[in-house]
N, CA and C of each residue as an Amber inpcrd file, in Angstrom:
protein
   132
 101.5070000  82.1370000 101.5110000 102.0950000  83.3020000 100.8340000
 100.9950000  84.1820000 100.2430000 100.0360000  83.5580000  99.6060000
  98.9450000  84.3050000  98.9770000  98.1160000  85.0530000 100.0170000
  97.8660000  84.4040000 101.1530000  97.0940000  85.0370000 102.2320000
  97.8200000  86.2790000 102.7340000  99.1260000  86.2050000 102.8760000
  99.9150000  87.3380000 103.3640000  99.8260000  88.5210000 102.3990000
  99.8890000  88.2390000 101.1180000  99.7970000  89.3040000 100.1140000
  98.4090000  89.9360000 100.1410000  97.3690000  89.0930000 100.2390000
  96.0010000  89.6180000 100.3140000  95.7990000  90.4590000 101.5740000
  96.3370000  89.9970000 102.6970000  96.2040000  90.7550000 103.9460000
  96.9220000  92.1010000 103.8430000  98.0960000  92.1080000 103.2450000
  98.8450000  93.3620000 103.0830000  98.0960000  94.3130000 102.1500000
  97.5410000  93.7740000 101.0610000  96.7950000  94.6120000 100.1310000
  95.5590000  95.2120000 100.8000000  94.8410000  94.4150000 101.5800000
  93.6460000  94.9260000 102.2600000  94.0190000  95.9670000 103.3070000
  95.1390000  95.7730000 103.9870000  95.5820000  96.7550000 104.9800000
  95.8970000  98.0860000 104.3100000  96.5870000  98.0420000 103.1880000
  96.9270000  99.2730000 102.4640000  95.6590000  99.9630000 101.9720000
  94.7100000  99.1820000 101.4390000  93.4510000  99.7680000 100.9640000
  92.6680000 100.4030000 102.1090000  92.6560000  99.7690000 103.2760000
  91.9460000 100.3450000 104.4210000  92.6170000 101.6340000 104.8980000
  93.9440000 101.6850000 104.8640000  94.6440000 102.9170000 105.2320000
  94.3080000 104.0520000 104.2650000  94.2520000 103.7340000 102.9790000
  93.8960000 104.7540000 101.9790000  92.4640000 105.2200000 102.1930000
  91.5400000 104.2730000 102.4310000  90.1400000 104.6330000 102.6570000
  89.9950000 105.5030000 103.9040000  90.7460000 105.1950000 104.9440000
  90.6940000 105.9990000 106.1680000  91.2190000 107.4050000 105.9080000
  92.3070000 107.5190000 105.1670000  92.8670000 108.8370000 104.8600000
  91.8810000 109.6660000 104.0490000  91.2160000 109.0460000 103.0840000
  90.2240000 109.7690000 102.2740000  89.0600000 110.2080000 103.1470000
  88.6020000 109.3460000 104.0340000  87.4970000 109.6910000 104.9300000
  87.8450000 110.8340000 105.8600000  89.0350000 110.8060000 106.4160000
  89.4710000 111.8920000 107.3090000  89.5760000 113.2000000 106.5340000
  90.0780000 113.1260000 105.3120000  90.2000000 114.3300000 104.4900000
  88.8230000 114.9220000 104.1860000  87.8640000 114.0830000 103.8330000
  86.5140000 114.5710000 103.5350000  85.8710000 115.1850000 104.7680000
  86.0530000 114.5540000 105.9250000  85.4690000 115.0910000 107.1620000
  86.0910000 116.4370000 107.5110000  87.4070000 116.5620000 107.3430000
  88.0670000 117.8410000 107.6310000  87.5740000 118.9200000 106.6750000
  87.3620000 118.5710000 105.4220000  86.8520000 119.5430000 104.4440000
  85.4410000 119.9910000 104.8170000  84.6100000 119.0490000 105.2660000
  83.2400000 119.3770000 105.6700000  83.2500000 120.3310000 106.8610000
  84.1060000 120.0520000 107.8420000  84.1970000 120.9130000 109.0230000
  84.7100000 122.2950000 108.6350000  85.6850000 122.3330000 107.7310000
  86.2410000 123.6070000 107.2880000  85.1800000 124.4440000 106.5830000
  84.3850000 123.8240000 105.7170000  83.3370000 124.5520000 105.0080000
  82.2550000 125.0400000 105.9720000  81.9040000 124.2080000 106.9610000
  80.9030000 124.6180000 107.9500000  81.4160000 125.7910000 108.7640000
  82.6730000 125.7380000 109.1610000  83.2660000 126.8220000 109.9360000
  83.2840000 128.1090000 109.1190000  83.6000000 128.0140000 107.8410000
  83.6510000 129.1890000 106.9760000  82.2550000 129.7930000 106.8090000
  81.2340000 128.9530000 106.6330000  79.8800000 129.4740000 106.4480000
  79.3640000 130.0850000 107.7450000  79.7390000 129.5150000 108.8940000
  79.3310000 130.1030000 110.1770000  79.9620000 131.4780000 110.3630000
  81.2120000 131.6140000 109.9610000  81.9150000 132.8740000 110.1370000
  81.3840000 133.9510000 109.1880000  80.9650000 133.5390000 108.0050000
  80.5450000 134.5230000 107.0080000  79.1780000 135.1120000 107.3170000
  78.4190000 134.4860000 108.2210000  77.0890000 134.9930000 108.5370000
  77.1250000 136.2340000 109.4190000  78.2100000 136.4530000 110.0910000
  78.3120000 137.6380000 110.9370000  77.8210000 137.3880000 112.3450000
  77.2830000 138.4110000 112.9580000  76.8610000 138.3170000 114.3500000
  75.4390000 137.7900000 114.4440000  75.1030000 137.2390000 115.5990000
  73.7440000 136.7650000 115.8070000  73.5540000 135.3400000 115.3350000
  72.3450000 134.9000000 115.4950000  72.0270000 133.5180000 115.1380000
  71.6330000 133.3660000 113.6880000  71.2200000 134.4360000 113.0300000
  70.6510000 134.3050000 111.6750000  71.6080000 134.7740000 110.6140000
């Protein structure tokens, strides 16, 4: 019984950690896209 509860708790924690990681990565991509767009034309 205890093992099942621990396994369920670890699964929930891993799902939360994955959601936070995906959110941070999406925010990073969004900020990079915004900074690329704000530079205008050309490479510089």
